[in-house]
N, C-alpha and C positions, 0 to 999 in steps of 0.2 A: 479584443474586438472580434465579433462574429463576422465570418466571411460568407455566410449563407446569403444568397440572393433574395431580395424581398419578394413576398408573394404577390400575385397579380392584384388581389384585393388591396394589399398595402400600397401597391403602385397607384391604383386609382385614388386611394385616399390621399396619397402624397400629391398627386397631380391636382386633385380638387383643392387641396390646401395651397398649392402653388398658385392656382388661379385666384383664390381669395386674396393671397398676398399681392399678386400683381394688380388686382383691382384696387386694393388698398393703396398701393404705390401711386396709381393713377390719380387717386383722390388727394394726394399730397400736393395740392396746388396752392398758390397764394390766394388770399382773400380777394374776391372779385370786386373791383371798385364799383360804386353805385353809378358811375358814369357809363357803364357798359352792361349789357346782358351777354352772358356766355353760357352756352349749352354744348355738350359733347357726348358722344358715345364711342365705345371701342369694343368690338366683338371679335375675339380670336377665332381662327378656324379650327384650332385644336385646343386642348386643355389650357395651354398657355401660348401666347403669340408674340410676334415681333413688332406689332404696332404700338404707338404710344401717342399721347397728347400732353400738353402742358400749358399752364397759365402762370406768368411771372410778372409780378409788380415791379416796376422800375421807378427810378427817381424822376423828378421834373415832370410829373403828371403824365406818365406813359405806362402802357401795359403791353406785354409781349405774349403771343400765343404761338404754339407750334404743333405740328403733326409730323410724326416720323414713322418709317416703315423699314424694318430690318429684313434683309433677304432671308428666306427660309422661315421655318416655324419651330415650335417646341422650346425646350429648355435653353438651348444655345442662343436662339434668337431672342428669347425673353431676357437672358442675361445681358446680351449686348445692347438691347433696347434700354434696359435700366441704366447701364453705363453711359450710353449716348445721351439719354435724357438728363442725367445729373450733370454731365460735362457741358451740355448746351445751356442748362440753367445757370451754372457757374459763369460760363463765358458771357452770357447775356448781361448778368449783373456787373461783370467787369468792364465790358466794352460798350454796352448800350446800343449796339448796332448789329442787326442780324447778319450782315455779310462778314463783319469782323469776327463775330462769335462763331459762325459756321466755318470760317477759315481756320480758326483755332481748333475747333473740334475735329475737323478733317486732319490737321497735322497730328493731333493726338492719336486718332484711330489708325492712320497710316503707320506711324511709328510703332504702334502696338501690334501690328501685323495680325489682323483678325481672321486668319486662315481662310481668306477668300470671301468672307462675309462683308457686306457693305450696308450703309444706312442711307435711305432716301429721306429727305426732310424738307419741310417748308416752314418758314418762320415769318411772322408779321409783328411789327412794333407800331402801335397806334398812339399818336399824340392826342391826348384827351382834351386839349384846348383847340388846336388847329384842325384836327381831323386828318392830318398828314400821316400816311402809313408807309413804312419802309418794308419792302417785301423781298425775301431771298428764297429761291427754290434750288434744291440740289437733288436732281434725279426724281423729284416728286411732282405730280401734277400741280400746276399753278393754281392759286386761289381764284375764286370768282367773287364779284361784288353784286349784291342785290340792291338795286336802286329803289328810290321811293316810288317810282312809276311802275315798278314790277319788272323792269328790264334787268337782264343779267349780263355782265361783261367779265371776261377773263383778264387777269393781270398779265402784262407783258414784262418779262424779266430778261436781264442781261447776264453776261459773265458765264462762268463754267456751269454746265448742267449735269456734271458727273455726280453720282451718289458719293457720300463720304466714305473714306476708308480705302479707296482704290489708288489714288495718285495725288501727289501735291503738284499741281500744275497751274493752269490759268486760274486766277483767284475768283471766288464767288463775289457777286456784286449785289447791291441793293437797288431796287427800282422804287421810285416815289409814286404814290397813288393818293389822290385826294378822295377821302370818304366823307359823305355828307351826314349830318345829324339824322338819325333814324335809319341809316343804311347798314347793311350787314355784310361782313366779310366771311366767306365760307372756305375752310381748309379741309382737305380730305385725302385719304390714301387711295392708291390705284385699285384696291380691292373693291371700292364702291363702283367705279365705272366698268370694271371687268367682271362683275357678277354675271354669270351665265343664265340665260333664259331658255325658252323653248326652241328657238331657231339655232341651228349649228353655226359655229364660227363667229366672225366679227359681228355679223348682223344680229346675233342673239344676245350680245352684251348689253348691259344696262346703259352704258355709253354716256358721253358728255352731253349730247343733246337732251337726252331724257333727264339727266341731272339738272341741266339748266331749266327745263320746263317745270320740274318739281320745285326747284328753288323759287322760280318766278311765281308759281301758283300758291306758295305758302300764304296762309290767310292774311297776315298783316306784316309779314317780314320779321316778326319777332324771332329771337334765337330759339326758344323752346319749341314753338310751333313748327319752325322750319326744320329743325333736327328730327322731330317726330314724323314730319311728312316724308323726309328723305328716307328715314329708317323703314317706314311702312312701305314706301314705293319699292325699295330694294328687296325687302322681304317678299312682296307680292310678285316681283319679277323673277326671283330666284327659282330655278328648277334643279332638283338634286341637292347634294350636300354642298355646304359652303366651302369654297376652295381656297379662299384667301382671307386674311384678317380685314375687318371693315372698321374704319375710323373716320369720323367726321366731327368738325368743330365749327360752331357759328359764333361770331363776335359782332354784336350790334352796338353801335355808338348811340346813346340815348341822351346824354347830358354833357355840356361843355364844362370842364373843370381843370384846375391846375394842381390838384392834390392827387397823389398816387400812394398806395400802401407801401410801406417800407419793410414791414415784418411779415414773414410767411406764417400762415395759420395751418397747422397740420390737422387733418380731419379724422384720420383713423389710426394711422400707424406712425411710429417714430421712424426716421430715415434709417438709422443704424440697425434697429430691430428688424425692419422690413428687409433690408439688404442682407443681413445675416441669415434670416430665415430662408431667403431665396437661394443663397449660396449653399446652405445645407441641402435644399431640395435638388440643386444642380448636381451635387455629389451623388445623392441617392439616385437621381435619374440616370447618371452616367453608368451606374452599375447594371441598369436594366436594359441597356441597349446593346445590340451587336456592335462590335468595334467598327467604326467608319473612318477611313483615312481621309483627312481633310486635304483639299487641294493646296499644293505648295504655292507660296506667293511667287509672282513672276520675278525673275532675276535677270540682270543685264550681263551678258557674257563679256569677258575681257576681250576676246577676239571673236567677232561675229562670223558665222559661216556664210558663204555666199547663198543667195536665194536659189531655190530649185523650182523648175517648171514641172507641173503635174497636169494631168488631164482632168477636164471637168467630169463630174459624176455622170451626167447625161450630156453627150457631145451636142453642141449647137454650132451651126455654121458660123464661122468668123470669130468664135470665142475660144479663149484659152485662159489658164489661170496660173498664178505663181504664188510664192510665199515670201514675204519680207524675211530678212535674216533674224528678226526678233519681233515679238508682239509689243506694241507701244502706242501711246496716244500723244497728242500735242506735237506731232511732227509737222514739218513743212514740206511742201511739194512744189517743184518748179521744173520747167523745161528750158534747156539751153541747147541750141543746135539740134542734134538728133538724140540727145540724152535727156533722161528724166531723173531728177534727184529727189530722194525721200530722206529727209535729214532730221536728226536729233529726236527730241521728244522724251517720253518717260515710259519705262516698262513696268511701273508700279513700285511700291515701297517708298522709303523716305526720299526727300528732295535730292539727296546726294546720289540717288540711283538713276538720275537722268542719263540718257544715252548719248554717246558720241557718234553712233553709227550713221553712215550715209549709204543707203542702198542706191546703186546707179544702174539704170536700165538703158541699154543701147538699142534704140528702135531699128537701127540698120542691121545689126547682127542678131537682134532678139536675144541678147545675152545679158547677164547680171554680173555686177562686181560690187565691192564695198570699199569705202574710205572712212575717214574719221574726222569729226570736227575738232577744233582746238580745245573746246570745253564741253563737258557733259551738261548740256542745257537744252530746253526747247528753243526753237528758232522763232523769234518774235515777228520777224518780217523778212521777206525775201523779194528781190526783184532782179531783173536781168537787163544788161545793155550789151548789144553785140553778141559776142561769144562767151561772155562772162556772167556768172551768177553770183550775187552778193547776198550772204546770209547773216543777218544780224542776230546775235545770241541774246536771249531775253535776260534783262537785268545785268548785262555786262556792257562794256564799250567795245567789245571785240566784234569784228566783221570778218567772217571767213569768205574767201573768194575762190571760186572754181572756174578754171579756164577750160571750156568745152573743146577747144582745138587741141590743146596739149595734154589735157587730162591732169593738170597739176593744180596744187592748192597753195594759197598764200593767205596772209592775214593783214588787216589794217585796224585802225581804231576810230571810234567816234570822238567827238569833242567832249562827250560826257557819258557816264554810265546812266542807262535808263531802261525802263521796261515798256513793253507794248508800243513801240514806235510804229508809224505808218510808213509804207514804202511804195514808190512807183518810179517810173522813168519817163523822160521826155527828151526827144532828140538824142544827143550823145551824153546826157546827164541823168544821173539817178539821184533821188532825194529820199532821205529818211527824216520824217517830221514828227514833232510832238513826242508823246509818251509821258512817262511818270516815274517817280521814285517808288520804292516799295516800303510802305510804312511798317512800323514794328509789329502790327497785327496782320500784315499781309495785304492791306488795302493799297490801292493805286493812288499814292499821294507822296509829294506834291506833283501837280501837273506841270509839264515843261512846254516851252514854246520854241525850242531849238530845232533848226533844220540844218542837217549836214548834207552837202551837195558834192557829188563826185563827177568830174568831167572826164570821160574815158578818152576823148581825143587829146586832152592836155595832161592826163594822168595827175590831176590836182584835186585837192579837197578845199572847200570853203564852207562857211557857216553863215546863216542868217536867222531870222526869227519869224514865227507866225504872228498874226495879228492878235491871237488869243491863245494862251496856254491851255492845252487839253490833251487827253489820251483817247484811245479807242476810236481814232479818226478813220473815216473811210477815204481811201486814196484811189484815184483812178486817173488814167491818162487818155487824152484824145488829141491827135495831131501833135503839135509842138507844146501842148499845154498839160500841166499836172494840176489836179484839183484835190484839195484836202477839205473834206466836208464833215460837219457835225463833230461828234465826239462827246466825251464826258469831261466835266470840269473837276475841280479839287475833290479828291476822294471818290469820284464817280457817283456822287449823290445827285448832281444836277447835270443837265446836258446843254450842248451848244447848238446854235443854228448858223454858225459862221462857216463860210466857204472861202478858203485862201486859194488863189489861182496864180500859178507861176507859168509864164511864157518863156520857154527856153530859147526861142528865136530872138527875143528882145532882152531877156534877163530881167524883166519887170514883174512885179507882183501887183495883184488887185484883189479885192474882196467882194463877196456877195452874201446874201442872207437867205436861208431857207425859210419857208413860212412857219415852221415849227422847230423846236429844239429836239434833237434826236441823236441816237448813236446806233450802230449795228444794222443799218438798213442795207438793202441790196442795190447794186449798180449794174447797168448794162450800157454798152457802147454800140450805137448803130450809126455807121458812117462818121459824121462830124458831130453827132448828138450823143449826150450822156443823159441817162435816165436814173434818177435817184428815187427809189420806190419805198414808200411806207403806205399809209392809207392814201396819202396824196403822192402823186408821181411828179417830182420837179424835173423839168426838161431844160438842159443847157445846150445851146447851139454854139459850138466852138468857132464856127465860121463867122457868125455875126456877133457873138458875145452876148446874145439875148437869152432871156429866161421865159418859160411858160409852164403851165401846170395842166395835169389831167388827173383823174382818179381811178384807182383800181375798182372795177365793178364789184368785186368781193374782197373787201379789206381783210388782211390777215398778216401774221408774222411767220417767221421761219420758212418763207417761201423760197423756191429756187428760181433762177432766171438764166436764160440763155438766148441767143439770137440766131436768126437765119435771114440773110438779106436785110430788108427794111423792117423786119418784125422782131419783137421781143416777146418771149414766152415766159409768163409767170405761173409756176406750177406748184401744186401741193400747198404745203404750209398749213396754217391754222392758228390756234391760240394755245401757246404753251405746248402741252402734250396732245392737243386735239388736232387730228389731221383732216384734210379735205382732198377731194379728187379734182377740184377746180383747176382749169388751165385757162388763163386769160391771155389773149394775144393782142399786143398793141402794134399797129402799123404806123411807123413814124412818118411815112410818105403821105398817108391819107388821114392821119390823126383819127383813126377809128379803132374800136375794140371788137373782137370776136371771141367766142368761147368754145372750149373743147373740154375733154375730161380724161383723167388718168384712169387706168383700169382698177386702181385701188386707192382709197383715201389714205393719205399719209403726210407727214411733215418731215423736215430735215432730209429732203431728197437731194441727190447730186444731179445737177443739170449741166449738160455740155453739148456742144454741136461739133460735128465733123462733116465737112462738105455741106450737103443739103439735108442732113439728118440731125434731129435733136433727140438726145437720150436723157431719160429721167430715171435714175437708178436708185434702188433701195429706199431707205427712209424708215420712219418709225410709225407703226400703226397705233401704238399706245405708248405709255411711259416705259414699258419694259419689253415690248414685242417689236422686233425689227422686221423689215420686209425684204424679200429677195427679188421683187418684181422690177423689170426694166421696161418702161414704156418707150417706144421708138416712133417718132414722127418723121416721115419721108416727104419732103416738100415736092419731090418729083412725081408723087403719086396722087397729089390733090391738095386742096386747102386744109387748114387745121380742123375745119368743121366736118370734113369727110371722114367717116370711120375707116374707109378703105385705105387711107393714108397712114393709119396707125397699126403697129404690130407690137409684140412683146417678146421678151426673153427672160431668162432667170439667172440671177447671180449664183455663184457656187456656194455662197454663204449669205444668209439673211443678215443685213446690217444697216445701220443708219449713219448719218454724219460722215459719209464717204468723201474722200478728196479725189477729184477727177482732173485729169490733164490730157490734152491732145497733142500729138506730134505726128504730122503728116496724116496718114490714114488710120493711125492707131489711137485708141482711147484707153487710158488706164483708170480703173476704179480702185482706189488704194485704201486699204485699212478700213477704219470706221468702228462702230460700236455694235457688237453682236448681241446675243441674248444676255439679258440682265445688264446691258450696257458695258460689257467687258470689251476692251480693245481687241481688234482683229488684226492678223498679219496677212490676210488674203489680198491678192491683187488679181482682179478680173480684167482681161485685156480683150478689147473689141477691135477687130480689123475690118473697117468698113469696105475695103476693097474686095474682101472675100464674100461679101453679102450683096446679092443683086435684088 
């Protein structure tokens, strides 16, 4: 065998051949049912790219479509894209549910240790008789639906939003969306909305709003015309070279049917021939590149070092920063006494690589130490009573107990093993409610109605039942009452509008009903009032036991909420990966709304209050771009509508999905997702007493 490196002209020929093969592989889709129109395009930024799309015919009159985006470009990304596409196709045929299929593909990719690469994907399964669509997104922008009247709405999704291949943690879930005859579902990769135009920075991106406008303006909503319109609009907007792969797929439901294709029709290449050719080109391509050391997968140390405090790159009054003892996601945060606990989670790799580490910050001495959980698992729920913190390990019946006074640990057990319970406390009692089992495919099933109650004053456990079995419940306490609202039912395919209310003073339960079924909404407590916010804000007055409603002036999801006095601040958020700068302020005392604005549009913001100040930290500007901005409102300097009452600071690392906790004058912004949604170990600490 010759060891001579291929000539540059041979390289170009091989890359052109690789592009032809990749295009051929993309055309290996199932025959499109007559009940739908499907049109798609995929344009790599280099000779071969990491984006893909697929169309899969399923049984029982259903069709699946997917768009994927592998990190990076070139041969390595193209190879992983091919593997992920085939794995997803196989899993969809086996499970018939996008969440179950994506959970399986994620486990496969994590076990394969893909050298730091990951796959963002969005998948939709459409029932061609009912028009019901199951939607699952993993690190990819959510789909939009073009309705018959020309309006465009984004799909709200639940569950994990991590890309595939990073971590086996919180399971991916399916959202249910009703699609009407003649309506079109549009899937796309982030390269579409991040195409750069003439203006610098975020303002110059093609963006979500421009995409919505283009989709809405498509002549008749047909799949082909819509895709051509978006493709032309992106090309017209683009200035300079294409920086990212561009993929878009439109699925239009045009006919009600109960028949779906069972056999794939290959249009240009055989699967084995195409994959074999691509592998040959991978080997050839590797000989032509300078050796590059791939980043090693994150490892969980046996004994974690204590966190170290370091200085911010640019000193800011009142701010300092530290590092957790290890980088990980899916951890829990709670404060007990003057201590902050950062517990469990996963540092990447297979499920067995979950962490046992608990990082403990003492706000009095401003020092760090570490401890260990009894099991290496994420902490599914945590609550505190008195000087004790109770941490329920996910999918176990173990509860680890930390005593903040003595600094000691002990364990107890639930009445049953379960995943995703809700937890809160009322009076001297703490309650762990609902949850689910973990199905063979990783789904949340069956749902449970069990409530385990611990009375600190009696040191006793008891059990009771919710009025309806469900998981992903929102739990909140006000006065002597604990409320368990909404949640998802069997398999998390449908949602609940039930509210179970426990009064610890009387030991009695009652129920109420939200106007709509939902899960994963935000809550805020103002005095004796609880606010449950979706598009509609349901208001519960614990003093009178009465309910009322109001509406968010700008409805959105993934918004942050915090309170000062009688006011609740709803900030940022958006639709899936689409951020907004809106801040709506609701005053419970006057039943009025006012508006303000963050300095940067973003979603997945951390919101928290300390004294008379509200801080809105980090967030996501787009699917893969985090923010380092901290917007600070000081109520002593004016109302929220007064720009002089607002200031800003900068986190030491840009990141979204930060967990925030306050103890005394100190606020900790812990971890989160940095660039390309990689877990961060950074802790930014704000001392409000040092800032005037």
